[in-house]
N, CA and C atoms of all chains as a GROMACS GRO file, in nm:
protein
  588
    1UNK      N    1  -9.403   2.137  -2.553
    1UNK     CA    2  -9.446   2.207  -2.354
    1UNK      C    3  -9.573   2.197  -2.400
    2UNK      N    4  -9.680   2.142  -2.258
    2UNK     CA    5  -9.819   2.266  -2.276
    2UNK      C    6  -9.753   2.450  -2.289
    3UNK      N    7  -9.920   2.508  -2.336
    3UNK     CA    8  -9.870   2.595  -2.298
    3UNK      C    9  -9.913   2.633  -2.132
    4UNK      N   10  -9.960   2.545  -2.007
    4UNK     CA   11  -9.942   2.586  -1.973
    4UNK      C   12  -9.864   2.551  -1.839
    5UNK      N   13  -9.728   2.546  -1.884
    5UNK     CA   14  -9.618   2.424  -1.775
    5UNK      C   15  -9.567   2.564  -1.738
    6UNK      N   16  -9.588   2.564  -1.609
    6UNK     CA   17  -9.584   2.674  -1.567
    6UNK      C   18  -9.407   2.736  -1.519
    7UNK      N   19  -9.328   2.677  -1.595
    7UNK     CA   20  -9.141   2.692  -1.597
    7UNK      C   21  -9.128   2.778  -1.690
    8UNK      N   22  -9.233   2.811  -1.761
    8UNK     CA   23  -9.202   2.831  -1.901
    8UNK      C   24  -9.169   3.016  -1.836
    9UNK      N   25  -9.238   3.036  -1.750
    9UNK     CA   26  -9.276   3.188  -1.689
    9UNK      C   27  -9.142   3.242  -1.636
   10UNK      N   28  -9.065   3.370  -1.662
   10UNK     CA   29  -8.956   3.395  -1.714
   10UNK      C   30  -8.904   3.368  -1.504
   11UNK      N   31  -8.854   3.264  -1.361
   11UNK     CA   32  -8.908   3.329  -1.224
   11UNK      C   33  -8.838   3.466  -1.177
   12UNK      N   34  -8.692   3.553  -1.235
   12UNK     CA   35  -8.664   3.643  -1.192
   12UNK      C   36  -8.759   3.780  -1.177
   13UNK      N   37  -8.814   3.705  -1.333
   13UNK     CA   38  -8.914   3.865  -1.334
   13UNK      C   39  -9.034   3.829  -1.294
   14UNK      N   40  -9.122   3.725  -1.269
   14UNK     CA   41  -9.269   3.673  -1.185
   14UNK      C   42  -9.257   3.715  -1.047
   15UNK      N   43  -9.194   3.696  -0.968
   15UNK     CA   44  -9.231   3.782  -0.812
   15UNK      C   45  -9.292   3.867  -0.854
   16UNK      N   46  -9.436   3.897  -0.747
   16UNK     CA   47  -9.500   4.068  -0.750
   16UNK      C   48  -9.406   4.153  -0.785
   17UNK      N   49  -9.325   4.149  -0.691
   17UNK     CA   50  -9.262   4.291  -0.673
   17UNK      C   51  -9.128   4.313  -0.802
   18UNK      N   52  -9.106   4.242  -0.838
   18UNK     CA   53  -8.983   4.219  -0.948
   18UNK      C   54  -9.133   4.268  -1.089
   19UNK      N   55  -9.233   4.222  -1.111
   19UNK     CA   56  -9.268   4.236  -1.224
   19UNK      C   57  -9.315   4.339  -1.179
   20UNK      N   58  -9.407   4.440  -1.090
   20UNK     CA   59  -9.407   4.566  -1.064
   20UNK      C   60  -9.287   4.682  -1.144
   21UNK      N   61  -9.212   4.574  -1.089
   21UNK     CA   62  -9.043   4.780  -1.084
   21UNK      C   63  -9.001   4.696  -1.178
   22UNK      N   64  -9.022   4.568  -1.291
   22UNK     CA   65  -9.003   4.532  -1.468
   22UNK      C   66  -9.123   4.673  -1.510
   23UNK      N   67  -9.275   4.662  -1.489
   23UNK     CA   68  -9.375   4.746  -1.547
   23UNK      C   69  -9.400   4.864  -1.484
   24UNK      N   70  -9.312   4.905  -1.404
   24UNK     CA   71  -9.253   5.070  -1.416
   24UNK      C   72  -9.208   5.062  -1.482
   25UNK      N   73  -9.078   5.034  -1.500
   25UNK     CA   74  -8.961   5.063  -1.621
   25UNK      C   75  -8.974   5.048  -1.745
   26UNK      N   76  -9.010   4.981  -1.797
   26UNK     CA   77  -9.114   4.932  -1.890
   26UNK      C   78  -9.224   5.131  -1.972
   27UNK      N   79  -9.272   5.138  -1.958
   27UNK     CA   80  -9.374   5.291  -1.851
   27UNK      C   81  -9.341   5.384  -1.830
   28UNK      N   82  -9.144   5.394  -1.828
   28UNK     CA   83  -9.091   5.564  -1.848
   28UNK      C   84  -8.968   5.513  -1.892
   29UNK      N   85  -8.880   5.595  -1.946
   29UNK     CA   86  -8.752   5.624  -1.991
   29UNK      C   87  -8.639   5.520  -1.877
   30UNK      N   88  -8.663   5.627  -1.774
   30UNK     CA   89  -8.572   5.594  -1.611
   30UNK      C   90  -8.651   5.613  -1.480
   31UNK      N   91  -8.614   5.599  -1.378
   31UNK     CA   92  -8.681   5.596  -1.236
   31UNK      C   93  -8.588   5.630  -1.183
   32UNK      N   94  -8.568   5.731  -1.038
   32UNK     CA   95  -8.501   5.715  -0.983
   32UNK      C   96  -8.584   5.639  -0.841
   33UNK      N   97  -8.496   5.627  -0.758
   33UNK     CA   98  -8.524   5.505  -0.636
   33UNK      C   99  -8.657   5.507  -0.571
   34UNK      N  100  -8.691   5.679  -0.532
   34UNK     CA  101  -8.743   5.726  -0.447
   34UNK      C  102  -8.902   5.699  -0.551
   35UNK      N  103  -8.924   5.707  -0.686
   35UNK     CA  104  -8.996   5.722  -0.723
   35UNK      C  105  -9.049   5.566  -0.724
   36UNK      N  106  -9.008   5.501  -0.768
   36UNK     CA  107  -8.996   5.398  -0.823
   36UNK      C  108  -9.036   5.319  -0.648
   37UNK      N  109  -8.987   5.367  -0.551
   37UNK     CA  110  -9.104   5.274  -0.415
   37UNK      C  111  -9.221   5.362  -0.366
   38UNK      N  112  -9.245   5.523  -0.448
   38UNK     CA  113  -9.360   5.508  -0.430
   38UNK      C  114  -9.472   5.415  -0.558
   39UNK      N  115  -9.448   5.406  -0.661
   39UNK     CA  116  -9.502   5.337  -0.749
   39UNK      C  117  -9.558   5.230  -0.722
   40UNK      N  118  -9.456   5.123  -0.630
   40UNK     CA  119  -9.437   5.020  -0.620
   40UNK      C  120  -9.466   4.964  -0.539
   41UNK      N  121  -9.494   5.012  -0.400
   41UNK     CA  122  -9.517   5.016  -0.249
   41UNK      C  123  -9.456   4.997  -0.189
   42UNK      N  124  -9.304   4.989  -0.188
   42UNK     CA  125  -9.196   4.873  -0.078
   42UNK      C  126  -9.166   4.902  -0.023
   43UNK      N  127  -9.082   4.828   0.065
   43UNK     CA  128  -9.007   4.920   0.155
   43UNK      C  129  -8.812   4.935   0.109
   44UNK      N  130  -8.781   5.025   0.145
   44UNK     CA  131  -8.625   5.028   0.093
   44UNK      C  132  -8.568   4.905   0.108
   45UNK      N  133  -8.521   4.861   0.156
   45UNK     CA  134  -8.455   4.683   0.221
   45UNK      C  135  -8.478   4.623   0.156
   46UNK      N  136  -8.631   4.573   0.086
   46UNK     CA  137  -8.723   4.535  -0.015
   46UNK      C  138  -8.703   4.589  -0.140
   47UNK      N  139  -8.681   4.655  -0.173
   47UNK     CA  140  -8.665   4.748  -0.274
   47UNK      C  141  -8.511   4.728  -0.367
   48UNK      N  142  -8.420   4.774  -0.290
   48UNK     CA  143  -8.309   4.729  -0.314
   48UNK      C  144  -8.259   4.564  -0.314
   49UNK      N  145  -8.285   4.509  -0.301
   49UNK     CA  146  -8.256   4.342  -0.319
   49UNK      C  147  -8.257   4.308  -0.386
   50UNK      N  148  -8.449   4.350  -0.459
   50UNK     CA  149  -8.494   4.296  -0.555
   50UNK      C  150  -8.442   4.405  -0.698
   51UNK      N  151  -8.410   4.491  -0.736
   51UNK     CA  152  -8.348   4.587  -0.845
   51UNK      C  153  -8.246   4.513  -0.840
   52UNK      N  154  -8.134   4.459  -0.731
   52UNK     CA  155  -8.003   4.397  -0.729
   52UNK      C  156  -8.026   4.284  -0.809
   53UNK      N  157  -8.164   4.232  -0.744
   53UNK     CA  158  -8.142   4.059  -0.876
   53UNK      C  159  -8.189   4.103  -0.998
   54UNK      N  160  -8.276   4.235  -1.047
   54UNK     CA  161  -8.225   4.254  -1.190
   54UNK      C  162  -8.088   4.300  -1.252
   55UNK      N  163  -8.044   4.344  -1.209
   55UNK     CA  164  -7.930   4.409  -1.206
   55UNK      C  165  -7.856   4.284  -1.234
   56UNK      N  166  -7.821   4.174  -1.129
   56UNK     CA  167  -7.819   4.071  -1.143
   56UNK      C  168  -7.806   3.975  -1.325
   57UNK      N  169  -7.948   4.023  -1.313
   57UNK     CA  170  -7.998   3.926  -1.436
   57UNK      C  171  -7.912   3.996  -1.547
   58UNK      N  172  -7.881   4.151  -1.540
   58UNK     CA  173  -7.894   4.186  -1.676
   58UNK      C  174  -8.025   4.274  -1.696
   59UNK      N  175  -8.112   4.260  -1.646
   59UNK     CA  176  -8.233   4.322  -1.692
   59UNK      C  177  -8.276   4.444  -1.674
   60UNK      N  178  -8.177   4.503  -1.597
   60UNK     CA  179  -8.198   4.736  -1.570
   60UNK      C  180  -8.078   4.702  -1.508
   61UNK      N  181  -8.028   4.810  -1.554
   61UNK     CA  182  -7.895   4.933  -1.512
   61UNK      C  183  -7.926   5.012  -1.440
   62UNK      N  184  -7.850   5.070  -1.398
   62UNK     CA  185  -7.829   5.179  -1.296
   62UNK      C  186  -7.791   5.335  -1.347
   63UNK      N  187  -7.790   5.445  -1.373
   63UNK     CA  188  -7.660   5.556  -1.404
   63UNK      C  189  -7.663   5.617  -1.268
   64UNK      N  190  -7.533   5.642  -1.193
   64UNK     CA  191  -7.560   5.672  -1.063
   64UNK      C  192  -7.453   5.873  -1.128
   65UNK      N  193  -7.513   5.973  -1.055
   65UNK     CA  194  -7.464   6.078  -1.079
   65UNK      C  195  -7.510   6.152  -0.968
   66UNK      N  196  -7.526   6.303  -0.929
   66UNK     CA  197  -7.528   6.399  -0.875
   66UNK      C  198  -7.585   6.503  -0.868
   67UNK      N  199  -7.694   6.539  -0.797
   67UNK     CA  200  -7.817   6.627  -0.837
   67UNK      C  201  -7.838   6.748  -0.688
   68UNK      N  202  -7.727   6.848  -0.698
   68UNK     CA  203  -7.809   6.932  -0.597
   68UNK      C  204  -7.645   6.825  -0.480
   69UNK      N  205  -7.619   6.848  -0.579
   69UNK     CA  206  -7.487   6.781  -0.444
   69UNK      C  207  -7.512   6.600  -0.381
   70UNK      N  208  -7.651   6.573  -0.416
   70UNK     CA  209  -7.694   6.468  -0.378
   70UNK      C  210  -7.692   6.350  -0.464
   71UNK      N  211  -7.600   6.255  -0.412
   71UNK     CA  212  -7.619   6.172  -0.508
   71UNK      C  213  -7.742   6.089  -0.552
   72UNK      N  214  -7.813   6.031  -0.631
   72UNK     CA  215  -7.908   6.012  -0.704
   72UNK      C  216  -7.900   5.844  -0.800
   73UNK      N  217  -7.948   5.783  -0.802
   73UNK     CA  218  -7.992   5.634  -0.908
   73UNK      C  219  -8.064   5.649  -0.928
   74UNK      N  220  -8.070   5.642  -1.068
   74UNK     CA  221  -8.157   5.580  -1.185
   74UNK      C  222  -8.155   5.487  -1.198
   75UNK      N  223  -8.258   5.437  -1.271
   75UNK     CA  224  -8.242   5.290  -1.333
   75UNK      C  225  -8.360   5.296  -1.477
   76UNK      N  226  -8.317   5.191  -1.542
   76UNK     CA  227  -8.392   5.169  -1.676
   76UNK      C  228  -8.320   5.001  -1.686
   77UNK      N  229  -8.408   4.973  -1.823
   77UNK     CA  230  -8.472   4.846  -1.844
   77UNK      C  231  -8.358   4.793  -1.919
   78UNK      N  232  -8.265   4.706  -1.920
   78UNK     CA  233  -8.182   4.714  -1.986
   78UNK      C  234  -8.238   4.707  -2.140
   79UNK      N  235  -8.155   4.592  -2.316
   79UNK     CA  236  -8.211   4.561  -2.427
   79UNK      C  237  -8.240   4.431  -2.420
   80UNK      N  238  -8.170   4.372  -2.275
   80UNK     CA  239  -8.176   4.187  -2.208
   80UNK      C  240  -8.362   4.228  -2.166
   81UNK      N  241  -8.359   4.336  -2.040
   81UNK     CA  242  -8.427   4.342  -2.007
   81UNK      C  243  -8.583   4.352  -2.060
   82UNK      N  244  -8.596   4.491  -2.165
   82UNK     CA  245  -8.733   4.451  -2.194
   82UNK      C  246  -8.745   4.296  -2.317
   83UNK      N  247  -8.633   4.273  -2.374
   83UNK     CA  248  -8.645   4.163  -2.473
   83UNK      C  249  -8.713   4.003  -2.313
   84UNK      N  250  -8.660   4.013  -2.243
   84UNK     CA  251  -8.712   3.940  -2.194
   84UNK      C  252  -8.852   3.966  -2.130
   85UNK      N  253  -8.899   4.132  -2.062
   85UNK     CA  254  -9.055   4.120  -1.975
   85UNK      C  255  -9.102   4.080  -2.119
   86UNK      N  256  -9.103   4.104  -2.286
   86UNK     CA  257  -9.170   4.041  -2.386
   86UNK      C  258  -9.190   3.943  -2.381
   87UNK      N  259  -9.063   3.871  -2.414
   87UNK     CA  260  -9.126   3.703  -2.405
   87UNK      C  261  -9.195   3.706  -2.219
   88UNK      N  262  -9.143   3.697  -2.128
   88UNK     CA  263  -9.259   3.763  -2.013
   88UNK      C  264  -9.425   3.697  -2.071
   89UNK      N  265  -9.422   3.803  -2.110
   89UNK     CA  266  -9.599   3.906  -2.184
   89UNK      C  267  -9.678   3.804  -2.236
   90UNK      N  268  -9.565   3.755  -2.386
   90UNK     CA  269  -9.604   3.658  -2.435
   90UNK      C  270  -9.638   3.473  -2.376
   91UNK      N  271  -9.539   3.425  -2.285
   91UNK     CA  272  -9.560   3.307  -2.256
   91UNK      C  273  -9.758   3.310  -2.126
   92UNK      N  274  -9.718   3.464  -2.048
   92UNK     CA  275  -9.821   3.464  -1.955
   92UNK      C  276  -9.938   3.441  -2.009
   93UNK      N  277  -9.965   3.512  -2.127
   93UNK     CA  278 -10.082   3.559  -2.216
   93UNK      C  279 -10.137   3.427  -2.231
   94UNK      N  280 -10.048   3.359  -2.333
   94UNK     CA  281 -10.025   3.158  -2.386
   94UNK      C  282 -10.115   3.106  -2.228
   95UNK      N  283 -10.067   3.109  -2.117
   95UNK     CA  284 -10.137   3.018  -2.015
   95UNK      C  285 -10.226   3.131  -1.948
   96UNK      N  286 -10.241   3.227  -1.944
   96UNK     CA  287 -10.388   3.268  -1.902
   96UNK      C  288 -10.498   3.230  -2.041
   97UNK      N  289 -10.466   3.216  -2.190
   97UNK     CA  290 -10.520   3.260  -2.262
   97UNK      C  291 -10.635   3.126  -2.309
   98UNK      N  292 -10.539   3.016  -2.259
   98UNK     CA  293 -10.558   2.902  -2.329
   98UNK      C  294 -10.655   2.758  -2.221
   99UNK      N  295 -10.431   5.386  -0.453
   99UNK     CA  296 -10.286   5.328  -0.417
   99UNK      C  297 -10.269   5.302  -0.590
  100UNK      N  298 -10.126   5.328  -0.615
  100UNK     CA  299 -10.074   5.312  -0.712
  100UNK      C  300 -10.111   5.152  -0.771
  101UNK      N  301 -10.107   5.198  -0.948
  101UNK     CA  302 -10.188   5.039  -1.031
  101UNK      C  303 -10.037   4.937  -1.003
  102UNK      N  304  -9.938   5.009  -1.007
  102UNK     CA  305  -9.773   4.928  -0.991
  102UNK      C  306  -9.738   4.878  -0.833
  103UNK      N  307  -9.902   4.890  -0.721
  103UNK     CA  308  -9.850   4.861  -0.607
  103UNK      C  309  -9.836   4.689  -0.634
  104UNK      N  310  -9.786   4.594  -0.595
  104UNK     CA  311  -9.745   4.438  -0.596
  104UNK      C  312  -9.806   4.420  -0.508
  105UNK      N  313  -9.835   4.496  -0.386
  105UNK     CA  314  -9.926   4.386  -0.314
  105UNK      C  315 -10.055   4.358  -0.324
  106UNK      N  316 -10.111   4.502  -0.475
  106UNK     CA  317 -10.258   4.403  -0.497
  106UNK      C  318 -10.325   4.267  -0.563
  107UNK      N  319 -10.164   4.228  -0.609
  107UNK     CA  320 -10.163   4.078  -0.704
  107UNK      C  321 -10.149   3.983  -0.578
  108UNK      N  322 -10.275   3.925  -0.608
  108UNK     CA  323 -10.317   3.818  -0.526
  108UNK      C  324 -10.186   3.705  -0.495
  109UNK      N  325 -10.145   3.715  -0.321
  109UNK     CA  326 -10.022   3.610  -0.346
  109UNK      C  327 -10.018   3.424  -0.396
  110UNK      N  328 -10.222   3.451  -0.328
  110UNK     CA  329 -10.254   3.298  -0.340
  110UNK      C  330 -10.262   3.230  -0.505
  111UNK      N  331 -10.310   3.267  -0.570
  111UNK     CA  332 -10.266   3.274  -0.729
  111UNK      C  333 -10.134   3.320  -0.806
  112UNK      N  334 -10.052   3.405  -0.716
  112UNK     CA  335  -9.915   3.494  -0.805
  112UNK      C  336  -9.791   3.379  -0.854
  113UNK      N  337  -9.847   3.267  -0.741
  113UNK     CA  338  -9.715   3.131  -0.796
  113UNK      C  339  -9.687   3.062  -0.909
  114UNK      N  340  -9.606   3.103  -0.958
  114UNK     CA  341  -9.594   3.006  -1.128
  114UNK      C  342  -9.684   2.900  -1.155
  115UNK      N  343  -9.629   2.807  -1.038
  115UNK     CA  344  -9.762   2.708  -1.031
  115UNK      C  345  -9.882   2.693  -1.004
  116UNK      N  346  -9.929   2.785  -0.951
  116UNK     CA  347 -10.036   2.794  -0.844
  116UNK      C  348 -10.128   2.886  -0.974
  117UNK      N  349 -10.029   2.957  -1.054
  117UNK     CA  350 -10.100   3.017  -1.128
  117UNK      C  351 -10.170   2.924  -1.266
  118UNK      N  352 -10.053   2.824  -1.313
  118UNK     CA  353 -10.096   2.776  -1.386
  118UNK      C  354 -10.225   2.677  -1.385
  119UNK      N  355 -10.204   2.618  -1.193
  119UNK     CA  356 -10.326   2.520  -1.191
  119UNK      C  357 -10.433   2.627  -1.243
  120UNK      N  358 -10.422   2.730  -1.157
  120UNK     CA  359 -10.631   2.791  -1.174
  120UNK      C  360 -10.607   2.801  -1.333
  121UNK      N  361 -10.529   2.824  -1.435
  121UNK     CA  362 -10.517   2.875  -1.553
  121UNK      C  363 -10.587   2.708  -1.628
  122UNK      N  364 -10.556   2.626  -1.558
  122UNK     CA  365 -10.595   2.505  -1.659
  122UNK      C  366 -10.726   2.508  -1.628
  123UNK      N  367 -10.772   2.513  -1.438
  123UNK     CA  368 -10.907   2.487  -1.417
  123UNK      C  369 -11.012   2.587  -1.459
  124UNK      N  370 -10.977   2.676  -1.507
  124UNK     CA  371 -11.023   2.787  -1.534
  124UNK      C  372 -11.094   2.751  -1.702
  125UNK      N  373 -11.042   2.708  -1.743
  125UNK     CA  374 -11.028   2.659  -1.904
  125UNK      C  375 -11.111   2.502  -1.899
  126UNK      N  376 -11.162   2.449  -1.812
  126UNK     CA  377 -11.257   2.270  -1.803
  126UNK      C  378 -11.335   2.271  -1.742
  127UNK      N  379 -11.409   2.157  -1.703
  127UNK     CA  380 -11.479   2.215  -1.588
  127UNK      C  381 -11.419   2.137  -1.479
  128UNK      N  382 -11.409   2.025  -1.524
  128UNK     CA  383 -11.276   1.984  -1.363
  128UNK      C  384 -11.191   1.868  -1.467
  129UNK      N  385 -11.046   1.844  -1.331
  129UNK     CA  386 -10.912   1.824  -1.388
  129UNK      C  387 -10.890   1.683  -1.336
  130UNK      N  388 -10.853   1.559  -1.322
  130UNK     CA  389 -10.812   1.489  -1.290
  130UNK      C  390 -10.700   1.515  -1.249
  131UNK      N  391 -10.599   1.433  -1.131
  131UNK     CA  392 -10.468   1.460  -1.055
  131UNK      C  393 -10.377   1.459  -1.212
  132UNK      N  394 -10.353   1.338  -1.248
  132UNK     CA  395 -10.227   1.315  -1.390
  132UNK      C  396 -10.313   1.446  -1.441
  133UNK      N  397 -10.386   1.443  -1.483
  133UNK     CA  398 -10.369   1.535  -1.570
  133UNK      C  399 -10.318   1.670  -1.622
  134UNK      N  400 -10.418   1.708  -1.430
  134UNK     CA  401 -10.314   1.880  -1.424
  134UNK      C  402 -10.236   1.859  -1.432
  135UNK      N  403 -10.155   1.754  -1.401
  135UNK     CA  404 -10.053   1.771  -1.366
  135UNK      C  405  -9.860   1.735  -1.480
  136UNK      N  406  -9.963   1.690  -1.620
  136UNK     CA  407  -9.892   1.689  -1.739
  136UNK      C  408  -9.934   1.867  -1.803
  137UNK      N  409 -10.006   1.923  -1.775
  137UNK     CA  410 -10.032   2.007  -1.799
  137UNK      C  411  -9.953   2.118  -1.743
  138UNK      N  412  -9.937   2.161  -1.663
  138UNK     CA  413  -9.846   2.233  -1.556
  138UNK      C  414  -9.712   2.184  -1.503
  139UNK      N  415  -9.697   2.052  -1.550
  139UNK     CA  416  -9.530   2.000  -1.592
  139UNK      C  417  -9.494   1.984  -1.382
  140UNK      N  418  -9.537   1.919  -1.282
  140UNK     CA  419  -9.492   1.961  -1.217
  140UNK      C  420  -9.479   1.786  -1.147
  141UNK      N  421  -9.443   1.796  -0.983
  141UNK     CA  422  -9.415   1.654  -0.935
  141UNK      C  423  -9.509   1.659  -0.844
  142UNK      N  424  -9.517   1.541  -0.849
  142UNK     CA  425  -9.656   1.462  -0.824
  142UNK      C  426  -9.673   1.535  -0.656
  143UNK      N  427  -9.527   1.544  -0.589
  143UNK     CA  428  -9.542   1.583  -0.428
  143UNK      C  429  -9.597   1.786  -0.437
  144UNK      N  430  -9.483   1.828  -0.578
  144UNK     CA  431  -9.488   1.983  -0.600
  144UNK      C  432  -9.626   2.044  -0.613
  145UNK      N  433  -9.693   1.930  -0.708
  145UNK     CA  434  -9.885   1.943  -0.758
  145UNK      C  435  -9.915   2.002  -0.592
  146UNK      N  436  -9.917   1.807  -0.552
  146UNK     CA  437  -9.992   1.810  -0.447
  146UNK      C  438 -10.029   1.953  -0.357
  147UNK      N  439  -9.885   1.994  -0.246
  147UNK     CA  440  -9.895   2.078  -0.181
  147UNK      C  441  -9.976   2.224  -0.259
  148UNK      N  442  -9.954   2.231  -0.379
  148UNK     CA  443  -9.984   2.375  -0.384
  148UNK      C  444 -10.120   2.347  -0.469
  149UNK      N  445 -10.183   2.249  -0.477
  149UNK     CA  446 -10.333   2.220  -0.531
  149UNK      C  447 -10.416   2.221  -0.372
  150UNK      N  448 -10.323   2.166  -0.271
  150UNK     CA  449 -10.355   2.182  -0.082
  150UNK      C  450 -10.350   2.325  -0.056
  151UNK      N  451 -10.304   2.428  -0.097
  151UNK     CA  452 -10.302   2.528  -0.063
  151UNK      C  453 -10.372   2.606  -0.163
  152UNK      N  454 -10.440   2.608  -0.310
  152UNK     CA  455 -10.582   2.632  -0.355
  152UNK      C  456 -10.668   2.606  -0.280
  153UNK      N  457 -10.709   2.489  -0.240
  153UNK     CA  458 -10.850   2.440  -0.148
  153UNK      C  459 -10.876   2.489  -0.002
  154UNK      N  460 -10.735   2.477   0.059
  154UNK     CA  461 -10.668   2.557   0.169
  154UNK      C  462 -10.791   2.700   0.175
  155UNK      N  463 -10.779   2.782   0.066
  155UNK     CA  464 -10.807   2.986   0.010
  155UNK      C  465 -10.933   2.949  -0.016
  156UNK      N  466 -10.942   2.792  -0.013
  156UNK     CA  467 -11.148   2.786  -0.056
  156UNK      C  468 -11.115   2.851  -0.197
  157UNK      N  469 -10.993   2.884  -0.291
  157UNK     CA  470 -11.037   2.902  -0.484
  157UNK      C  471 -11.101   2.732  -0.516
  158UNK      N  472 -11.030   2.591  -0.478
  158UNK     CA  473 -11.067   2.468  -0.544
  158UNK      C  474 -11.086   2.353  -0.482
  159UNK      N  475 -11.216   2.292  -0.560
  159UNK     CA  476 -11.267   2.198  -0.474
  159UNK      C  477 -11.198   2.091  -0.493
  160UNK      N  478 -11.245   1.932  -0.452
  160UNK     CA  479 -11.214   1.840  -0.468
  160UNK      C  480 -11.314   1.719  -0.467
  161UNK      N  481 -11.369   1.694  -0.602
  161UNK     CA  482 -11.375   1.559  -0.576
  161UNK      C  483 -11.377   1.422  -0.588
  162UNK      N  484 -11.387   1.335  -0.473
  162UNK     CA  485 -11.330   1.164  -0.487
  162UNK      C  486 -11.466   1.143  -0.515
  163UNK      N  487 -11.372   0.994  -0.526
  163UNK     CA  488 -11.494   0.943  -0.626
  163UNK      C  489 -11.370   0.727  -0.696
  164UNK      N  490 -11.482   0.690  -0.749
  164UNK     CA  491 -11.381   0.568  -0.780
  164UNK      C  492 -11.428   0.545  -0.926
  165UNK      N  493 -11.372   0.519  -0.997
  165UNK     CA  494 -11.394   0.470  -1.119
  165UNK      C  495 -11.314   0.321  -1.161
  166UNK      N  496 -11.356   0.192  -1.176
  166UNK     CA  497 -11.331   0.072  -1.242
  166UNK      C  498 -11.207   0.086  -1.096
  167UNK      N  499 -11.312   0.062  -1.012
  167UNK     CA  500 -11.256   0.005  -0.887
  167UNK      C  501 -11.139   0.120  -0.796
  168UNK      N  502 -11.046   0.223  -0.868
  168UNK     CA  503 -10.931   0.313  -0.863
  168UNK      C  504 -11.012   0.480  -0.796
  169UNK      N  505 -10.935   0.463  -0.728
  169UNK     CA  506 -10.980   0.612  -0.618
  169UNK      C  507 -10.954   0.705  -0.772
  170UNK      N  508 -11.024   0.800  -0.770
  170UNK     CA  509 -11.034   0.967  -0.839
  170UNK      C  510 -11.007   1.056  -0.772
  171UNK      N  511 -10.937   1.151  -0.787
  171UNK     CA  512 -10.953   1.323  -0.718
  171UNK      C  513 -10.981   1.478  -0.827
  172UNK      N  514 -11.136   1.482  -0.864
  172UNK     CA  515 -11.098   1.522  -0.977
  172UNK      C  516 -11.131   1.695  -0.888
  173UNK      N  517 -11.066   1.795  -0.963
  173UNK     CA  518 -11.075   1.903  -0.890
  173UNK      C  519 -11.115   2.028  -1.018
  174UNK      N  520 -11.217   2.117  -0.875
  174UNK     CA  521 -11.296   2.185  -0.985
  174UNK      C  522 -11.273   2.309  -0.881
  175UNK      N  523 -11.283   2.461  -1.005
  175UNK     CA  524 -11.289   2.564  -0.975
  175UNK      C  525 -11.403   2.623  -0.900
  176UNK      N  526 -11.393   2.630  -0.730
  176UNK     CA  527 -11.549   2.719  -0.652
  176UNK      C  528 -11.534   2.838  -0.767
  177UNK      N  529 -11.649   2.801  -0.684
  177UNK     CA  530 -11.719   2.992  -0.720
  177UNK      C  531 -11.565   3.134  -0.681
  178UNK      N  532 -11.541   3.066  -0.540
  178UNK     CA  533 -11.438   3.168  -0.449
  178UNK      C  534 -11.343   3.143  -0.564
  179UNK      N  535 -11.327   3.098  -0.635
  179UNK     CA  536 -11.209   3.070  -0.670
  179UNK      C  537 -11.215   3.140  -0.806
  180UNK      N  538 -11.291   3.096  -0.856
  180UNK     CA  539 -11.365   3.231  -1.005
  180UNK      C  540 -11.295   3.352  -1.018
  181UNK      N  541 -11.336   3.368  -0.885
  181UNK     CA  542 -11.406   3.524  -0.840
  181UNK      C  543 -11.278   3.609  -0.810
  182UNK      N  544 -11.191   3.499  -0.785
  182UNK     CA  545 -10.985   3.554  -0.732
  182UNK      C  546 -11.016   3.540  -0.836
  183UNK      N  547 -10.970   3.458  -0.923
  183UNK     CA  548 -10.865   3.462  -1.055
  183UNK      C  549 -10.912   3.540  -1.128
  184UNK      N  550 -11.064   3.621  -1.160
  184UNK     CA  551 -11.136   3.729  -1.210
  184UNK      C  552 -10.998   3.876  -1.149
  185UNK      N  553 -11.088   3.901  -1.054
  185UNK     CA  554 -10.978   3.996  -0.946
  185UNK      C  555 -10.822   3.986  -1.013
  186UNK      N  556 -10.788   3.873  -0.973
  186UNK     CA  557 -10.625   3.846  -1.029
  186UNK      C  558 -10.608   3.916  -1.168
  187UNK      N  559 -10.670   3.874  -1.217
  187UNK     CA  560 -10.616   3.938  -1.394
  187UNK      C  561 -10.640   4.093  -1.410
  188UNK      N  562 -10.790   4.107  -1.336
  188UNK     CA  563 -10.802   4.197  -1.374
  188UNK      C  564 -10.674   4.388  -1.327
  189UNK      N  565 -10.635   4.327  -1.230
  189UNK     CA  566 -10.475   4.388  -1.136
  189UNK      C  567 -10.344   4.347  -1.219
  190UNK      N  568 -10.392   4.219  -1.271
  190UNK     CA  569 -10.219   4.242  -1.366
  190UNK      C  570 -10.238   4.323  -1.486
  191UNK      N  571 -10.380   4.339  -1.517
  191UNK     CA  572 -10.383   4.400  -1.650
  191UNK      C  573 -10.334   4.537  -1.642
  192UNK      N  574 -10.361   4.562  -1.505
  192UNK     CA  575 -10.407   4.745  -1.443
  192UNK      C  576 -10.204   4.750  -1.438
  193UNK      N  577 -10.159   4.642  -1.394
  193UNK     CA  578  -9.981   4.704  -1.333
  193UNK      C  579  -9.927   4.643  -1.513
  194UNK      N  580  -9.982   4.611  -1.584
  194UNK     CA  581  -9.919   4.583  -1.702
  194UNK      C  582  -9.926   4.648  -1.784
  195UNK      N  583 -10.017   4.744  -1.813
  195UNK     CA  584 -10.078   4.816  -1.909
  195UNK      C  585 -10.008   4.980  -1.839
  196UNK      N  586  -9.965   5.073  -1.747
  196UNK     CA  587 -10.010   5.100  -1.784
  196UNK      C  588  -9.850   5.197  -1.732
   0.00000   0.00000   0.00000
């Protein structure tokens, strides 16, 4: 397979917004919705949609709890998500460097 | 602006196939259609569509000529394309490394 084969890049991760979400989550233990929204600079609807897609793929998990009686959702990368991100970066590097 | 702002990534370059095309072109002087198609692993139609999008953005230019009486199209990155690719890589790195 050619290093330039575009299909080697995980399509679930590659979308700009999902790549940004994954990049935030790989850099922190966990992130709540508002923090993610500000970092990624997305609208609520757009962020929700793409978090759901990452959850469906098993890359992101959510912990729901209450803080001062307010519901709060905290997002983390799963082991599967971390592995997929690692592979994505490797493939991206071999695409860009050769 | 947050380093994780997904909109900092040039959308014209970021699509997987266009990123692969740009990556091939940055690594060679010029590439003909068949060479690009094999490297990127795309269908004719898909490759044409995305090369046209890169041409419209002024990132890629085409030189058409004849070789042994057969028409041949050679693609190169323009100065604008090289600059845009450079900026894209910088933004991508700051997104991925922080």
